DOMIMI-429053 format. One record per residue (C-alpha): residue in three letters; z, x, y. Coordinates in steps of 0.1 Angstrom, whole numbers. Example, Ala and Ser with C-alpha at 12.3 -4.5 7.8 and 13.67 -1.06 7.14 Angstrom:
BEGIN
+-----+-------+-------+-------+
| res |    c3 |    c1 |    c2 |
+-----+-------+-------+-------+
| ALA |    78 |   123 |   -45 |
| SER |    71 |   137 |   -11 |
+-----+-------+-------+-------+
//
This chain:
BEGIN
+-----+-------+-------+-------+
| res |    c3 |    c1 |    c2 |
+-----+-------+-------+-------+
| MET |  -412 |   107 |  -747 |
| GLY |  -445 |   109 |  -725 |
| GLY |  -478 |    94 |  -733 |
| ARG |  -489 |    59 |  -738 |
| ARG |  -470 |    39 |  -764 |
| ASP |  -479 |     7 |  -781 |
| PRO |  -460 |   -23 |  -768 |
| ALA |  -427 |   -27 |  -786 |
| PRO |  -425 |   -57 |  -808 |
| ARG |  -407 |   -86 |  -791 |
| PRO |  -370 |   -88 |  -804 |
| LEU |  -365 |  -115 |  -829 |
| ARG |  -343 |  -144 |  -820 |
| CYS |  -331 |  -171 |  -844 |
| HIS |  -345 |  -202 |  -829 |
| LEU |  -334 |  -232 |  -850 |
| ALA |  -333 |  -268 |  -843 |
| LEU |  -296 |  -263 |  -838 |
| PRO |  -276 |  -251 |  -808 |
| GLN |  -277 |  -214 |  -803 |
| ALA |  -239 |  -214 |  -806 |
| LEU |  -238 |  -226 |  -842 |
| ASN |  -218 |  -202 |  -863 |
| LEU |  -197 |  -199 |  -895 |
| GLY |  -171 |  -183 |  -873 |
| SER |  -194 |  -156 |  -863 |
| GLN |  -213 |  -172 |  -835 |
| LEU |  -202 |  -142 |  -814 |
| SER |  -235 |  -140 |  -795 |
| GLY |  -238 |  -108 |  -775 |
| VAL |  -205 |   -92 |  -787 |
| ASN |  -211 |   -56 |  -795 |
| LEU |  -190 |   -50 |  -826 |
| ALA |  -199 |   -14 |  -829 |
| LYS |  -178 |    -6 |  -798 |
| GLY |  -147 |    13 |  -809 |
| LEU |  -166 |    24 |  -841 |
| PRO |  -185 |    56 |  -845 |
| ALA |  -217 |    54 |  -825 |
| VAL |  -243 |    62 |  -851 |
| LEU |  -242 |    79 |  -884 |
| PRO |  -273 |    93 |  -900 |
| GLY |  -294 |    64 |  -911 |
| MET |  -270 |    39 |  -894 |
| GLN |  -295 |    26 |  -869 |
| GLY |  -290 |    -8 |  -885 |
| ALA |  -315 |   -36 |  -885 |
| GLY |  -316 |   -39 |  -848 |
| GLY |  -339 |   -10 |  -838 |
| PRO |  -371 |   -22 |  -823 |
| ARG |  -393 |     3 |  -840 |
| GLY |  -378 |    -5 |  -874 |
| ARG |  -380 |   -42 |  -867 |
| GLY |  -417 |   -39 |  -860 |
| GLN |  -423 |   -20 |  -893 |
| SER |  -403 |   -45 |  -912 |
| LEU |  -422 |   -74 |  -896 |
| GLY |  -454 |   -58 |  -906 |
| ARG |  -445 |   -62 |  -943 |
| MET |  -435 |   -99 |  -940 |
| GLY |  -470 |  -113 |  -944 |
| ALA |  -479 |  -147 |  -930 |
| LEU |  -442 |  -158 |  -928 |
| GLY |  -430 |  -146 |  -895 |
| GLN |  -394 |  -136 |  -887 |
| PRO |  -383 |  -169 |  -871 |
| TRP |  -395 |  -189 |  -901 |
| LEU |  -381 |  -164 |  -925 |
| ILE |  -347 |  -168 |  -909 |
| ARG |  -350 |  -206 |  -910 |
| LEU |  -360 |  -204 |  -947 |
| THR |  -329 |  -182 |  -954 |
| TYR |  -307 |  -208 |  -938 |
| LEU |  -323 |  -235 |  -958 |
| LEU |  -319 |  -216 |  -991 |
| THR |  -282 |  -209 |  -982 |
| THR |  -276 |  -246 |  -976 |
| LEU |  -293 |  -255 | -1009 |
| GLU |  -272 |  -231 | -1029 |
| LEU |  -239 |  -242 | -1013 |
| THR |  -247 |  -279 | -1016 |
| CYS |  -252 |  -274 | -1054 |
| LEU |  -221 |  -253 | -1057 |
| PHE |  -199 |  -280 | -1041 |
| MET |  -216 |  -307 | -1062 |
| GLN |  -203 |  -287 | -1092 |
| PHE |  -168 |  -284 | -1077 |
| SER |  -166 |  -321 | -1072 |
| ILE |  -173 |  -330 | -1108 |
| LEU |  -156 |  -300 | -1126 |
| PRO |  -121 |  -315 | -1128 |
| TYR |  -134 |  -347 | -1143 |
| LEU |  -157 |  -329 | -1168 |
| SER |  -128 |  -307 | -1178 |
| ARG |  -106 |  -337 | -1184 |
| ARG |  -133 |  -354 | -1205 |
| LEU |  -136 |  -323 | -1226 |
| GLY |   -98 |  -324 | -1232 |
| LEU |   -88 |  -293 | -1211 |
| ASP |   -52 |  -294 | -1198 |
| SER |   -41 |  -279 | -1165 |
| VAL |   -35 |  -244 | -1181 |
| ALA |   -70 |  -243 | -1196 |
| PHE |   -85 |  -255 | -1163 |
| GLY |   -66 |  -227 | -1146 |
| TYR |   -82 |  -202 | -1170 |
| LEU |  -116 |  -216 | -1162 |
| GLN |  -111 |  -212 | -1125 |
| THR |   -97 |  -177 | -1129 |
| THR |  -127 |  -167 | -1150 |
| PHE |  -150 |  -178 | -1123 |
| GLY |  -130 |  -159 | -1097 |
| VAL |  -128 |  -127 | -1117 |
| LEU |  -165 |  -126 | -1124 |
| GLN |  -174 |  -132 | -1088 |
| LEU |  -149 |  -105 | -1078 |
| LEU |  -165 |   -80 | -1101 |
| GLY |  -200 |   -90 | -1094 |
| GLY |  -200 |   -90 | -1056 |
| PRO |  -201 |   -53 | -1049 |
| VAL |  -226 |   -46 | -1077 |
| PHE |  -249 |   -75 | -1065 |
| GLY |  -247 |   -61 | -1030 |
| ARG |  -258 |   -27 | -1042 |
| PHE |  -286 |   -43 | -1062 |
| ALA |  -298 |   -61 | -1030 |
| ASP |  -299 |   -29 | -1011 |
| GLN |  -319 |   -11 | -1038 |
| ARG |  -342 |   -39 | -1049 |
| GLY |  -346 |   -59 | -1017 |
| ALA |  -340 |   -94 | -1005 |
| ARG |  -366 |  -111 | -1027 |
| ALA |  -352 |   -97 | -1059 |
| ALA |  -316 |  -104 | -1048 |
| LEU |  -322 |  -141 | -1038 |
| THR |  -343 |  -147 | -1068 |
| LEU |  -317 |  -133 | -1091 |
| SER |  -290 |  -154 | -1075 |
| PHE |  -309 |  -186 | -1079 |
| LEU |  -319 |  -178 | -1115 |
| ALA |  -283 |  -170 | -1124 |
| ALA |  -273 |  -203 | -1108 |
| SER |  -300 |  -221 | -1128 |
| ALA |  -285 |  -207 | -1160 |
| PHE |  -251 |  -217 | -1147 |
| TYR |  -261 |  -254 | -1142 |
| LEU |  -281 |  -255 | -1174 |
| LEU |  -250 |  -245 | -1195 |
| LEU |  -229 |  -269 | -1174 |
| ALA |  -253 |  -298 | -1181 |
| ALA |  -254 |  -289 | -1218 |
| SER |  -216 |  -290 | -1219 |
| CYS |  -218 |  -327 | -1210 |
| SER |  -236 |  -335 | -1242 |
| PRO |  -213 |  -350 | -1269 |
| ALA |  -236 |  -334 | -1296 |
| LEU |  -228 |  -298 | -1284 |
| PRO |  -196 |  -278 | -1283 |
| GLY |  -187 |  -287 | -1247 |
| THR |  -156 |  -266 | -1242 |
| TYR |  -173 |  -234 | -1253 |
| LEU |  -204 |  -241 | -1232 |
| LEU |  -182 |  -249 | -1202 |
| PHE |  -165 |  -215 | -1204 |
| ALA |  -199 |  -199 | -1211 |
| SER |  -213 |  -214 | -1179 |
| ARG |  -190 |  -192 | -1159 |
| LEU |  -207 |  -160 | -1171 |
| PRO |  -238 |  -162 | -1148 |
| SER |  -215 |  -166 | -1118 |
| ALA |  -212 |  -128 | -1117 |
| PHE |  -247 |  -128 | -1102 |
| MET |  -244 |  -160 | -1081 |
| HIS |  -242 |  -144 | -1046 |
| GLY |  -267 |  -162 | -1026 |
| LEU |  -245 |  -162 |  -995 |
| PRO |  -241 |  -124 |  -993 |
| ALA |  -279 |  -120 | -1000 |
| ALA |  -286 |  -143 |  -971 |
| GLN |  -261 |  -124 |  -949 |
| MET |  -280 |   -92 |  -957 |
| VAL |  -313 |  -108 |  -947 |
| ILE |  -299 |  -121 |  -914 |
| THR |  -282 |   -87 |  -907 |
| ASP |  -315 |   -69 |  -913 |
| LEU |  -335 |   -92 |  -891 |
| SER |  -311 |   -97 |  -862 |
| GLU |  -305 |   -75 |  -832 |
| PRO |  -270 |   -59 |  -834 |
| GLU |  -258 |   -77 |  -803 |
| GLU |  -269 |  -110 |  -817 |
| ARG |  -257 |  -105 |  -852 |
| PRO |  -224 |  -124 |  -849 |
| ALA |  -243 |  -155 |  -837 |
| ALA |  -269 |  -152 |  -865 |
| LEU |  -242 |  -147 |  -891 |
| GLY |  -223 |  -176 |  -877 |
| ARG |  -251 |  -201 |  -883 |
| LEU |  -245 |  -194 |  -920 |
| GLY |  -211 |  -210 |  -914 |
| LEU |  -229 |  -241 |  -904 |
| CYS |  -248 |  -240 |  -937 |
| PHE |  -215 |  -237 |  -954 |
| GLY |  -202 |  -268 |  -937 |
| VAL |  -233 |  -288 |  -944 |
| GLY |  -232 |  -277 |  -981 |
| LEU |  -195 |  -287 |  -983 |
| ILE |  -201 |  -322 |  -969 |
| LEU |  -234 |  -329 |  -987 |
| GLY |  -223 |  -314 | -1020 |
| SER |  -191 |  -333 | -1022 |
| LEU |  -209 |  -366 | -1012 |
| LEU |  -238 |  -361 | -1036 |
| GLY |  -216 |  -350 | -1065 |
| GLY |  -194 |  -381 | -1063 |
| THR |  -222 |  -405 | -1057 |
| LEU |  -246 |  -392 | -1084 |
| SER |  -218 |  -389 | -1110 |
| THR |  -207 |  -425 | -1103 |
| ALA |  -242 |  -439 | -1103 |
| CYS |  -259 |  -419 | -1131 |
| GLY |  -233 |  -402 | -1151 |
| ILE |  -213 |  -369 | -1148 |
| GLU |  -242 |  -348 | -1160 |
| CYS |  -266 |  -360 | -1133 |
| PRO |  -253 |  -337 | -1105 |
| THR |  -257 |  -307 | -1128 |
| VAL |  -293 |  -316 | -1136 |
| VAL |  -301 |  -321 | -1099 |
| ALA |  -285 |  -288 | -1091 |
| LEU |  -305 |  -271 | -1119 |
| VAL |  -338 |  -284 | -1105 |
| ALA |  -328 |  -275 | -1069 |
| ASN |  -319 |  -239 | -1079 |
| LEU |  -352 |  -235 | -1098 |
| LEU |  -369 |  -246 | -1066 |
| GLY |  -349 |  -220 | -1047 |
| ALA |  -359 |  -193 | -1071 |
| GLY |  -395 |  -202 | -1066 |
| LEU |  -393 |  -202 | -1028 |
| SER |  -374 |  -168 | -1029 |
| ALA |  -400 |  -152 | -1052 |
| THR |  -430 |  -164 | -1031 |
| CYS |  -418 |  -166 |  -995 |
| ILE |  -391 |  -139 |  -991 |
| PRO |  -405 |  -104 |  -984 |
| ALA |  -397 |   -76 | -1009 |
| SER |  -376 |   -58 |  -983 |
| THR |  -363 |   -69 |  -949 |
| LYS |  -350 |   -35 |  -940 |
| HIS |  -368 |   -12 |  -916 |
| ALA |  -386 |    19 |  -928 |
| GLY |  -357 |    43 |  -920 |
| ALA |  -334 |    23 |  -942 |
| ASP |  -359 |    21 |  -970 |
| ALA |  -363 |    59 |  -969 |
| ALA |  -325 |    63 |  -969 |
| LYS |  -321 |    43 | -1001 |
| THR |  -350 |    60 | -1019 |
| ALA |  -341 |    89 | -1042 |
| PRO |  -356 |   122 | -1032 |
| PRO |  -386 |   134 | -1053 |
| GLY |  -374 |   148 | -1086 |
| GLY |  -338 |   135 | -1079 |
| PRO |  -320 |   110 | -1100 |
| GLN |  -323 |    73 | -1091 |
| ALA |  -290 |    59 | -1078 |
| SER |  -275 |    34 | -1102 |
| VAL |  -266 |    -1 | -1092 |
| PHE |  -233 |     3 | -1110 |
| ASP |  -224 |    36 | -1092 |
| LEU |  -189 |    27 | -1082 |
| LYS |  -184 |    59 | -1063 |
| ALA |  -213 |    50 | -1040 |
| ILE |  -197 |    16 | -1034 |
| ALA |  -163 |    30 | -1027 |
| ARG |  -178 |    57 | -1004 |
| LEU |  -186 |    30 |  -978 |
| LEU |  -149 |    22 |  -974 |
| LEU |  -143 |    59 |  -964 |
| LEU |  -167 |    58 |  -935 |
| PRO |  -151 |    59 |  -901 |
| GLY |  -137 |    26 |  -890 |
| VAL |  -146 |     7 |  -922 |
| LEU |  -114 |     8 |  -941 |
| ARG |   -93 |    -4 |  -912 |
| VAL |  -115 |   -35 |  -905 |
| PHE |  -118 |   -43 |  -942 |
| LEU |   -80 |   -41 |  -947 |
| VAL |   -75 |   -64 |  -917 |
| LYS |  -100 |   -89 |  -933 |
| VAL |   -81 |   -89 |  -966 |
| VAL |   -45 |   -88 |  -954 |
| SER |   -48 |  -112 |  -925 |
| GLY |   -66 |  -140 |  -944 |
| PHE |   -47 |  -137 |  -977 |
| PRO |   -16 |  -159 |  -968 |
| SER |   -38 |  -187 |  -955 |
| GLY |   -59 |  -183 |  -986 |
| LEU |   -28 |  -189 | -1008 |
| PHE |   -21 |  -221 |  -989 |
| MET |   -57 |  -234 |  -993 |
| VAL |   -57 |  -226 | -1030 |
| MET |   -25 |  -247 | -1034 |
| PHE |   -37 |  -274 | -1010 |
| SER |   -48 |  -299 | -1037 |
| ILE |   -13 |  -299 | -1051 |
| ILE |     4 |  -299 | -1017 |
| SER |   -17 |  -329 | -1006 |
| MET |    -4 |  -349 | -1035 |
| ASP |    32 |  -337 | -1037 |
| PHE |    41 |  -329 | -1001 |
| PHE |    18 |  -351 |  -980 |
| GLN |    17 |  -379 | -1006 |
| LEU |   -21 |  -384 | -1002 |
| GLU |   -44 |  -404 | -1024 |
| ALA |   -76 |  -389 | -1036 |
| ALA |   -97 |  -407 | -1010 |
| GLN |   -73 |  -396 |  -982 |
| ALA |   -74 |  -360 |  -994 |
| SER |  -112 |  -361 |  -993 |
| TYR |  -112 |  -374 |  -958 |
| LEU |   -89 |  -346 |  -948 |
| MET |  -112 |  -320 |  -963 |
| SER |  -142 |  -336 |  -946 |
| PHE |  -123 |  -333 |  -913 |
| PHE |  -117 |  -296 |  -922 |
| GLY |  -154 |  -291 |  -928 |
| VAL |  -166 |  -308 |  -897 |
| LEU |  -140 |  -289 |  -876 |
| GLN |  -152 |  -257 |  -891 |
| MET |  -188 |  -264 |  -881 |
| VAL |  -178 |  -273 |  -846 |
| THR |  -156 |  -243 |  -842 |
| GLN |  -182 |  -219 |  -855 |
| GLY |  -211 |  -235 |  -837 |
| LEU |  -196 |  -242 |  -802 |
| VAL |  -164 |  -222 |  -797 |
| ILE |  -169 |  -188 |  -812 |
| GLY |  -204 |  -183 |  -799 |
| ARG |  -193 |  -189 |  -763 |
| LEU |  -163 |  -166 |  -767 |
| SER |  -184 |  -138 |  -781 |
| SER |  -205 |  -137 |  -750 |
| HIS |  -175 |  -129 |  -729 |
| PHE |  -152 |  -108 |  -752 |
| SER |  -155 |   -78 |  -775 |
| GLU |  -153 |   -82 |  -812 |
| GLU |  -121 |   -62 |  -812 |
| ALA |  -105 |   -86 |  -788 |
| LEU |  -116 |  -116 |  -809 |
| LEU |  -102 |  -100 |  -840 |
| ARG |   -69 |   -96 |  -823 |
| ALA |   -70 |  -132 |  -811 |
| SER |   -76 |  -145 |  -846 |
| VAL |   -46 |  -126 |  -859 |
| LEU |   -24 |  -138 |  -830 |
| VAL |   -35 |  -174 |  -837 |
| PHE |   -26 |  -169 |  -874 |
| VAL |     9 |  -160 |  -863 |
| LEU |    13 |  -192 |  -842 |
| VAL |    -2 |  -214 |  -869 |
| GLY |    21 |  -199 |  -895 |
| LEU |    51 |  -207 |  -873 |
| ALA |    39 |  -242 |  -869 |
| MET |    32 |  -246 |  -906 |
| ALA |    67 |  -235 |  -914 |
| MET |    80 |  -265 |  -894 |
| MET |    55 |  -292 |  -903 |
| SER |    68 |  -322 |  -922 |
| SER |    39 |  -346 |  -924 |
| VAL |     1 |  -347 |  -927 |
| PHE |    -1 |  -356 |  -889 |
| HIS |    15 |  -323 |  -881 |
| PHE |   -10 |  -305 |  -904 |
| CYS |   -39 |  -322 |  -886 |
| LEU |   -26 |  -308 |  -853 |
| LEU |   -25 |  -272 |  -865 |
| VAL |   -58 |  -274 |  -885 |
| PRO |   -79 |  -264 |  -854 |
| GLY |   -60 |  -232 |  -850 |
| LEU |   -62 |  -224 |  -886 |
| VAL |  -100 |  -230 |  -887 |
| PHE |  -105 |  -209 |  -856 |
| SER |   -86 |  -180 |  -871 |
| LEU |  -104 |  -182 |  -904 |
| CYS |  -139 |  -185 |  -889 |
| THR |  -133 |  -158 |  -863 |
| LEU |  -118 |  -134 |  -888 |
| ASN |  -146 |  -137 |  -913 |
| VAL |  -175 |  -136 |  -889 |
| VAL |  -162 |  -108 |  -867 |
| THR |  -152 |   -85 |  -896 |
| ASP |  -185 |   -91 |  -914 |
| SER |  -204 |   -82 |  -882 |
| MET |  -182 |   -51 |  -875 |
| LEU |  -185 |   -38 |  -910 |
| THR |  -223 |   -42 |  -912 |
| LYS |  -226 |   -22 |  -880 |
| ALA |  -203 |     5 |  -892 |
| VAL |  -223 |    14 |  -923 |
| PRO |  -259 |    27 |  -927 |
| ALA |  -286 |     0 |  -926 |
| ALA |  -295 |     8 |  -962 |
| ASP |  -260 |    -2 |  -973 |
| THR |  -255 |   -35 |  -955 |
| GLY |  -259 |   -55 |  -987 |
| THR |  -233 |   -34 | -1006 |
| MET |  -209 |   -39 |  -977 |
| LEU |  -215 |   -76 |  -976 |
| GLY |  -209 |   -77 | -1014 |
| LEU |  -175 |   -61 | -1008 |
| CYS |  -167 |   -86 |  -982 |
| ALA |  -178 |  -114 | -1005 |
| SER |  -152 |  -102 | -1031 |
| VAL |  -123 |  -110 | -1008 |
| GLN |  -124 |  -148 | -1014 |
| PRO |  -127 |  -144 | -1052 |
| LEU |   -97 |  -121 | -1050 |
| THR |   -77 |  -148 | -1034 |
| ARG |   -89 |  -174 | -1059 |
| THR |   -79 |  -151 | -1088 |
| LEU |   -44 |  -142 | -1075 |
| GLY |   -38 |  -173 | -1055 |
| PRO |   -30 |  -199 | -1083 |
| THR |    -3 |  -177 | -1099 |
| LEU |    13 |  -163 | -1067 |
| GLY |     9 |  -195 | -1047 |
| GLY |    23 |  -216 | -1075 |
| LEU |    53 |  -193 | -1078 |
| LEU |    60 |  -194 | -1041 |
| TYR |    56 |  -232 | -1039 |
| ARG |    79 |  -239 | -1068 |
| SER |   106 |  -216 | -1055 |
| PHE |   106 |  -222 | -1018 |
| GLY |    84 |  -252 | -1010 |
| VAL |    56 |  -256 |  -984 |
| PRO |    74 |  -238 |  -955 |
| VAL |    71 |  -205 |  -973 |
| PHE |    34 |  -203 |  -967 |
| GLY |    39 |  -206 |  -930 |
| HIS |    66 |  -179 |  -930 |
| VAL |    45 |  -155 |  -950 |
| GLN |    15 |  -161 |  -928 |
| ALA |    34 |  -155 |  -896 |
| ALA |    53 |  -125 |  -909 |
| VAL |    22 |  -107 |  -924 |
| ASN |     0 |  -113 |  -893 |
| PHE |    27 |  -104 |  -869 |
| LEU |    31 |   -70 |  -885 |
| LEU |    -7 |   -66 |  -886 |
| LEU |    -9 |   -75 |  -849 |
| LEU |    16 |   -48 |  -840 |
| ILE |    -5 |   -22 |  -859 |
| ILE |   -39 |   -31 |  -845 |
| TRP |   -26 |   -37 |  -809 |
| ARG |   -19 |     0 |  -806 |
| GLU |   -56 |     8 |  -804 |
| PRO |   -74 |     4 |  -771 |
| THR |   -97 |   -26 |  -768 |
| PRO |  -133 |   -16 |  -760 |
| ARG |  -151 |   -34 |  -732 |
| LYS |  -180 |   -56 |  -741 |
| ARG |  -212 |   -37 |  -735 |
| ASP |  -243 |   -53 |  -720 |
| LYS |  -270 |   -65 |  -743 |
| VAL |  -297 |   -41 |  -752 |
| ARG |  -329 |   -49 |  -735 |
+-----+-------+-------+-------+
//
């Protein structure tokens, strides 16, 4: 430990033209999520070590870390904006092609299943091939997706077959998990929730811009116009990823951990045992199950929300879009201004319990609501719980696995939402037809109350001071 050392590289901080508190529900700045988890496993130094950070920065070329983080946020916003443009026109395109509600359900289920299966594999690919390859692959897959979608708009081509074929590239469309991996690798552990939370802001911007542009462009220039714009935008994203994103954002220790020993077999991207192995690490399975179980009931409600807004709330299309915009804006405000402040005062375990507790209260209120006004009153609590749950669990899980496996872990986390989209329409529709809207509140309150009793038995770690 003696002797003169070179000055340690200055820790990287995400300075954006946005408040430091902006988060997707993870603006938990300063919360040490690793508390209560095993201290350090071999190779689990994470992306926060100063030495590894300096070695990683040395390979980033002219594009420094702050600009690289800004570019990652920009690419995420671009990808999500195009995705929500597609969502806004898909029902109208399906109707024009003659698909009924059953066929449209199959189309959505196909998208969910492919994303569910592709998430963990894509995450492992990102760990092995690096951030540049992962982001480039995601944008190229999205380009193929929008190309087939644009072709399905042509009357001269078999539109229905092309529409279903356009779902196939979605198995590799995981720009958000790839961006999460980059942010995880480049952020200090105690600042990781805040950095991940800013991706939630990107989600909100993409939701609002994508919905607005999709409707405006399809009305002014035809239903195929948003798909062409999305195609061009994703080709631009692929070019930026290939030229500006470094080959690897992990530090040298993580790179060594993911490299096969000399003469040994190269680990396969499709090695399911290696993917499942992460869930068996200490502390991982518990947090992952909380993430899945706690958010699933509210996910069922959101899957059925379009039908509930028409049948139960009696909303017109324009009114429903205003409500969704309110939901998106509230999400950005919550992630950007609320969770970040709380994360500087409370541990991640405490915030996780708080999110489950609020889920219980929101579920009870949802069971008693009878109008859209009542729903608007409980939306802030619902948004707070969803954002906090997603951001805190993502941060905790990436700290509980080796730095070389953060991409795979984030890929597993990214499969939770497709799982809800896959099972939600069938299960949610059955519950809605049999018991009505109050059942979603009852299920949410009951599931999260039982979960709260289980996780409350474990001691809450105190928040540690930030690492200097």
